[in-house]
NUKOL-793761 format. One record per residue: chain; residue in one letter; z, y, x of N, C-alpha, C in turn. Coordinates in steps of 0.05 Angstrom, whole numbers, plus 5000, padded with zeros to 4 digits. Atoms other than C-alpha are relative to their C-alpha. Layout:
chain|resn|n.pz|n.py|n.px|ca.pz|ca.py|ca.px|c.pz|c.py|c.px
A|a|Z|Y|X|Z|Y|X|Z|Y|X
...
% end
This chain:
chain|resn|n.pz|n.py|n.px|ca.pz|ca.py|ca.px|c.pz|c.py|c.px
A|m|5023|5002|4984|1313|1018|7511|5003|4977|5020
A|d|4999|5022|4981|1298|0956|7552|4979|5002|5022
A|d|5019|4999|4977|1256|0938|7613|4971|5004|4991
A|v|5027|4998|5010|1192|0932|7571|4994|5030|4993
A|d|5003|4972|5007|1202|1002|7543|4997|5017|5025
A|r|5002|4985|4975|1214|1029|7613|4973|4996|5014
A|q|5026|5005|4989|1151|0995|7638|4978|5015|4985
A|l|5020|4985|5016|1111|1025|7581|5001|5029|5006
A|l|4997|4972|4993|1138|1094|7596|4988|5006|5027
A|a|5011|4996|4973|1120|1087|7670|4969|4999|4999
A|l|5029|5002|5002|1049|1065|7652|4988|5023|4985
A|l|5010|4976|5015|1040|1121|7601|5002|5025|5016
A|r|4998|4976|4983|1063|1172|7652|4976|5001|5019
A|q|5023|5001|4982|1006|1149|7697|4974|5004|4984
A|n|5025|4998|5016|0954|1145|7641|5008|4999|4970
A|a|4992|4998|5028|0973|1169|7571|4978|4990|4981
A|r|5022|5010|5016|0905|1146|7546|4995|4970|5002
A|a|5003|5029|4997|0914|1073|7565|5000|4987|4972
A|s|5001|5014|5026|0896|1027|7508|5024|4982|4997
A|y|4978|5018|5006|0949|0986|7473|4994|4972|5012
A|t|5008|5027|4990|0911|0923|7495|5006|4999|5030
A|n|4995|5000|4971|0913|0943|7569|5030|5002|5006
A|l|4971|4998|4996|0986|0963|7564|5014|4973|4995
A|a|4989|5026|5006|1002|0896|7532|4996|4980|5023
A|k|5005|5018|4977|0969|0859|7590|5018|5007|5023
A|e|4983|4992|4978|1008|0900|7640|5029|4992|4997
A|v|4972|5006|5004|1076|0887|7609|5004|4971|4990
A|g|4998|5028|5008|1061|0815|7586|5009|4996|4972
A|t|4994|5003|5028|1066|0823|7511|4975|5004|4983
A|s|5023|4997|5017|1021|0830|7451|4994|5030|4994
A|e|5008|4973|5007|0982|0892|7430|5016|5011|4977
A|g|4984|4992|5023|1020|0895|7364|5029|5008|5009
A|t|4973|4993|4990|1087|0895|7401|4999|5026|5015
A|v|5002|4975|4986|1064|0951|7446|4997|5023|4981
A|r|5005|4979|5020|1039|0991|7387|5027|5007|4985
A|a|4975|4996|5014|1106|0982|7351|5021|5014|5018
A|r|4981|4989|4981|1147|0999|7413|4994|5030|5005
A|i|5007|4972|4995|1108|1063|7427|5005|5017|4975
A|k|4994|4985|5024|1114|1084|7354|5030|5006|4998
A|r|4971|4996|5001|1190|1073|7358|5008|5021|5021
A|l|4993|4980|4979|1194|1113|7424|4993|5028|4991
A|v|5008|4974|5011|1157|1170|7390|5019|5008|4978
A|d|4982|4994|5023|1199|1166|7326|5028|5006|5009
A|d|4973|4995|4990|1263|1164|7367|5002|5025|5018
A|g|5000|4976|4984|1242|1226|7406|5000|4995|5030
A|v|5001|5006|4972|1238|1190|7473|4974|5010|5012
A|i|5026|4989|4993|1164|1206|7477|4996|5025|4982
A|t|5003|4976|5016|1154|1278|7455|4972|5010|4999
A|r|5028|4993|5001|1081|1287|7472|4984|4984|5021
A|f|5019|5013|4982|1021|1256|7506|4984|5023|5012
A|t|5013|4977|4988|0990|1303|7557|4977|4991|5018
A|v|5022|5004|4981|0930|1310|7602|5007|5013|5026
A|r|4995|4988|4974|0939|1321|7676|4973|5003|5014
A|t|5025|4994|4987|0881|1354|7711|5003|4998|5030
A|a|4999|5002|4971|0862|1350|7784|5012|5024|5013
A|g|4988|4976|4989|0886|1420|7794|4979|5020|5011
A|q|5017|4979|4990|0857|1484|7821|5001|5000|5031
A|a|5001|4998|4971|0853|1508|7893|5028|5002|5013
A|v|4974|4994|4989|0926|1530|7903|5022|4994|4980
A|k|4976|5005|5017|0992|1504|7874|5024|5011|5015
A|a|4975|4989|4989|1059|1537|7884|5024|4995|4982
A|l|4975|5001|5015|1131|1528|7863|5012|5028|5002
A|i|4987|4974|5000|1164|1593|7843|5028|4997|4987
A|e|4972|5002|5009|1240|1593|7837|5009|5027|4991
A|v|4993|4974|5012|1268|1648|7793|5030|5000|4994
A|r|4972|4996|5008|1340|1674|7787|5000|5024|4982
A|v|4997|4978|5019|1359|1718|7728|5028|5010|5001
A|e|4973|4989|5002|1418|1764|7718|5016|4985|4980
A|s|4983|5016|5017|1477|1733|7683|4999|5009|4971
A|n|5001|4990|5027|1467|1777|7621|4973|4996|4987
A|v|5027|5004|5010|1395|1754|7611|4998|4972|4988
A|h|5005|5026|5013|1374|1699|7563|4977|4986|5014
A|t|5019|5014|4983|1339|1650|7609|4977|4989|4983
A|e|5020|5012|5017|1302|1617|7551|4979|5020|4992
A|e|5020|4979|5007|1268|1683|7532|4982|5005|5023
A|v|5016|4995|4976|1245|1695|7603|4981|4976|5004
A|a|5015|5025|4995|1222|1622|7610|4977|4998|4980
A|s|5021|5003|5020|1182|1622|7545|4978|5021|5005
A|q|5020|4979|4994|1147|1687|7565|4982|4991|5023
A|i|5015|5009|4976|1127|1660|7634|4983|4975|4994
A|a|5014|5025|5006|1106|1592|7606|4973|5004|4987
A|s|5025|4995|5015|1050|1624|7565|4979|5013|5018
A|w|5019|4986|4983|1016|1657|7625|4979|4982|5011
A|d|5022|5014|4987|0949|1636|7653|5009|4992|5029
A|g|4993|5009|4973|0960|1595|7716|5026|4986|5002
A|v|4974|5013|5000|1028|1568|7696|4996|4972|4989
A|e|5005|5028|5008|1022|1492|7694|5025|4988|4987
A|a|4975|5012|5010|1095|1474|7682|5023|5020|5006
A|l|4977|4982|4996|1163|1508|7677|5025|4985|4991
A|w|4975|5012|5007|1234|1483|7676|5023|5020|5002
A|e|4974|4986|4997|1302|1515|7663|5019|4981|5015
A|l|4983|5016|4982|1353|1490|7714|5029|5008|5000
A|t|4973|4993|4992|1426|1488|7732|4999|5005|5030
A|g|4998|4996|4971|1447|1510|7802|4992|5028|5007
A|h|5006|4973|4988|1425|1568|7846|4978|5014|4985
A|d|5022|4988|5014|1359|1581|7811|5001|4993|4970
A|d|4999|5004|5029|1351|1587|7735|4974|4988|4989
A|i|5026|5009|5010|1277|1572|7727|4983|4992|5024
A|v|5020|5007|4980|1224|1536|7768|4973|4999|4985
A|v|5027|4998|5011|1151|1551|7754|4981|4986|5019
A|v|5022|5012|4985|1092|1509|7777|4975|5016|4993
A|a|5025|4984|5003|1032|1555|7787|4977|4984|5011
A|d|5024|5015|4992|0963|1522|7790|4977|5020|4998
A|c|5018|4976|5000|0913|1576|7811|4974|4994|5015
A|q|5026|5004|4987|0841|1582|7831|4997|5015|5026
A|t|5002|4985|4976|0851|1633|7886|5027|5002|5014
A|p|4975|4997|4985|0904|1641|7941|5017|5023|4991
A|g|4985|4977|5008|0924|1709|7914|5013|4998|4973
A|k|4990|5002|5028|0938|1687|7842|5029|4993|4999
A|p|4971|5005|5002|1007|1656|7855|5016|5026|5005
A|n|4986|4975|4995|1027|1724|7884|4999|5018|4976
A|d|5002|4984|5025|1002|1758|7820|5021|4991|4980
A|i|4980|5010|5018|1047|1712|7780|5028|5008|5009
A|i|4974|4991|4989|1106|1727|7826|5005|5029|4994
A|d|4997|4971|5006|1094|1802|7819|5006|5004|4970
A|a|4995|4997|5029|1091|1795|7743|5028|4991|4992
A|i|4972|5009|5005|1156|1755|7742|5020|5022|5008
A|r|4981|4979|4990|1190|1809|7784|5001|5025|4983
A|k|5000|4977|5018|1170|1861|7732|5015|4996|4975
A|i|4984|5006|5024|1209|1826|7677|5028|5010|5004
A|p|4973|4989|4997|1274|1863|7665|5021|4977|5002
A|g|4978|5020|4997|1335|1823|7689|4994|4978|5020
A|i|5005|5020|4979|1301|1783|7744|5015|5008|5025
A|r|4984|4995|4976|1347|1778|7803|4984|4995|5025
A|s|5015|5006|4976|1301|1745|7854|4980|4977|4994
A|t|5018|5022|5001|1243|1698|7865|4998|4988|5028
A|r|5005|5013|4975|1228|1648|7920|4977|4981|4995
A|s|5024|5016|5006|1162|1612|7927|4994|4982|5024
A|r|5009|5019|4980|1132|1553|7964|4973|4990|4991
A|l|5026|5012|5006|1061|1528|7969|5003|4970|5001
A|i|5000|5029|5000|1050|1456|7951|4977|4990|5017
A|l|5020|5009|4981|1013|1421|8007|4985|4975|4990
A|k|5012|5025|5009|1001|1353|7976|5016|4990|4976
A|e|4987|5009|5024|1016|1323|7908|4996|4970|4996
A|y|5002|5029|5005|1031|1250|7891|5006|4995|4971
A|g|4993|5008|5027|1031|1218|7823|4988|5016|4980
% end
């Protein structure tokens, strides 16, 4: 991966629907070159999907989750990821095992998600934070 690939990835993170022509102008190369590079990035598994980012609902929160040591984190994470209001989820190393981004229409909905997480067997603790402002 070179600087042009990194530039393309940065541009696609901002707008995954950008045309090959506009991307080519931004990075200073031809449309055909951009098309071939993006195909290679997809084929190599660097780009795994193109997504849509919405403006969001009324309330966003980060919910950090710790699970007991005998619990399969992946099973818990895949269950939570399918819930309404869960925008993103990551498994982590360190103090917490999972971080959930909740994007909800009402102020009480993140708490509903937290309560549901706490009902999953093997959950050790949760900690949450409201997101005040989002960039990017």
